[in-house]
Structure formats: C-alpha cells, structure tokens
N, C-alpha and C positions, 0 to 999 in steps of 0.2 A: 475442627477444632481438635479434637480425638475419639479411637474406638480403646473404651476400656476392657478389660477382661481381670473383673474381680476373681477369683475361685479356691476356696478350702473346701472344711469341709461343715455339713451341714450342721447348724447350730450355732456357726462364728458369728456370726451375723452376717453374711455377702451380700443377703440381699436388700436388705434396709443399706448398704453399706450402697449399694447399687443405684435404689434408689433414693438417699442424698442425693446422691452428685447428677441423677436427671433432673430432681426438686431444684436447684442449686443455678442447673442448666437457664432448668425453663422460665426460672423469677431471675435471670440474665436477659433473659429472651430473645433463647438456641433452639432450637429445632435438635430435639433428644426422641433416642428409644433405650427400652430398657427390657432385656427380656433372661427371663432366666431358666435354667437348666437342672435340676435333680437326679438323684436315684432315688426309686422307691424307700431308699433309709432315712432318708430325711437326715434325721438328726447322724452323726457318727459320718453317714456317706459323704460322696462328693457331691458337690454342689459347688456354679460357677456363675456368671451371671458378665450378658455385654451390652456395654453403655453407649450407645455415641452420645455426642454433644459436638454438636458443630453450628453454621451461620445458615449452610446450607441443606434444603431435605434432604433427609436419609435411607440412599435406595433400597438398605437392607437393615436389619436391626441386629442382624448378625455379625457377632467383631469375630473373623478368622487368624486376622496375622493385626495384634491391637497396634496399639502406638506404647500404652500403657500398660503394666501388666502387673497386680494386686496378689500374692498369695501369700497363701495364711500358712501353708503346709507344703510337707518335703514333696509327695509324689506330686498334686498344683506346680508347684515349680519347674519338676523335670520336667511336666505334659505342654507344659504352656510356652516355658521360656523359647524354643525352637521357631515358635510362629512369630515373637515379637520383630516387631519391622526396623531397621536399621536404624540409627536414631533413637528410639524407644528408650523407656522409664521402664525397670521392672523395682517396684517396692515391694519386698517380702520383710517376712515374719521370720530374725535373726531368732527370736526365743524360738520357735517348732523350729526351722531350719539352718540344719549346724552347716548343712556342708552346700554351701549357693557357689560354688564356681561353675559362671557357664559356658569357658572357652568363646568369646563373644569378645572385641575389644572395641565396634561398631552400637553398641546399648551400652548404657547409662543402669546401675545393677547399685539402690540403694539399700538397705537393712536396718529396720529400726527392734529394736530386742519389745511388741507393741504386749505380746501376752501376756512377758514378764513385767514390764513396766502395769500392765492394769493391774496388775495381783500384789504388787507392791503401794498402791495409789487405793485400795478397797476400792474396783472396777473390776470382779473378776470377770465381766464378765462383755466388756466395754474394749477391748485389742482390735474391733472394725474402727473403732468412732477417732479409737492412735493413730491406725492408721490411716485414718482419713490426714487427718492432720498433717500426718508425716509427708503423703500425697500432693494433700496443700501445698508446703512449703518446700519443699523438692523440684514441683515443675507448675507454681504458678499459677495453676487451672480457675483457681479464684483466689477470690481479694479473706483474709483470715477471720477479718469481721463478718462481711458476708456471709463466709459457709458456717462461722460456729451461730448466725441467724437462723439460716435454715434446720441446725439440728435441735437447736434450743423449741423451733416451730415445729418438730416435729412429733413432738410430746404430747399426747391427747391434753385437752385442759384445765380436767380433773387431776390428772398426774403431770402436772408440770414441773417439776422435781428428776420427773427421766431427761425431757428434755434442757435441763442442766448440769445432769451428770456426763449428758452429750457432751455437753459443751466444752464439757471441762475434763471427759476427754481427747476430743482433739487439741485443747488447751495444752497438753502434754506433750502429745505429740508434731503437734508443732514445736513445741521449743525444743526437744531430741534433738541434741547434737552430734549425733554418729556420725 
C-alpha cells in the first residue's frame, strides 16, 4: 500500500503523526510498521519517522524510497525529496518551505500552509494534524471520517478535548483547497 516518510524538526509532532497513520492502518486490518529516528537534540533537532502500511507482511520497517513524503521543514524536504519513488507524492508545509522546487516531473508535489493554518485557527501545535488531513485528501489513503475518529480516539479519556482538537485540525487540512 504505502511506504511513508515523515520528516521535520523535533517538536513538530512527526512521531505522533506517524503513530496515527499506523493506528489507522491497524484498525483497517493492514500490516504496519513504525520506526522513529531523531537526533539527541530532540526539540528543534531533526526528526523523521518511517511508516509502512501494507496488506502483505512488511520485510523491513525502514523506508528508504518512500511512496509518500511528508516534509515539514526545508532541510527535510531537500534531504528526502530525491529518495521519493517515481509516481510518489510529496506533501509539504508551504509555511516553512518557501522553495519547493523539485526538478522532477515524475512525482506529485502538494503544498499546504499547515503551520500558518494552525496558528490562524488557534491550534499552533497542530500543524501535524493539518498535514495529515491534507495527506488523506490528496492520496485517499484512508476515509475522512474513519481517520478523524482515529485521531479522536488518540487522546487519553481524561483529556478527550485533545482528540477533538486533533480532529478539528485534521478537518482544516482536509478542507484546504490549495
């Protein structure tokens, strides 16, 4: 189905977004893997996450040639863009990646101003969920309502409002018309 690489700075919710994708994959009856990678700096350092979602068993959790790249900063965009498979999809945060020149005509490149949209809507830390909404829209990887429910369920019962905020941010990303 899909080898997905999510990348950005630590603190942008890269690992959380990857966990939501594998949770949705598991609930959809798929085989999944999740492999985080981050530097010792954590917040502010580089961070990426390999996610595999497939109907067949997964041989390796590492995504070296992604079908889908989610890039949330310029260094990640530049580093991982050349590795995207021909026919793949790149979804990037156009708020933080002003130059998205790819030089490639064999991939689909889609920008969403996730960080700006998150700030404008009072969700400054939920650009990751906005990116997930836009990803689901442009790829059809999951059904909208199904994935939104996965996000709602991701919050602890004592903080159910966090799940609602994640679901709202997801909806904003899905509705983005860019």
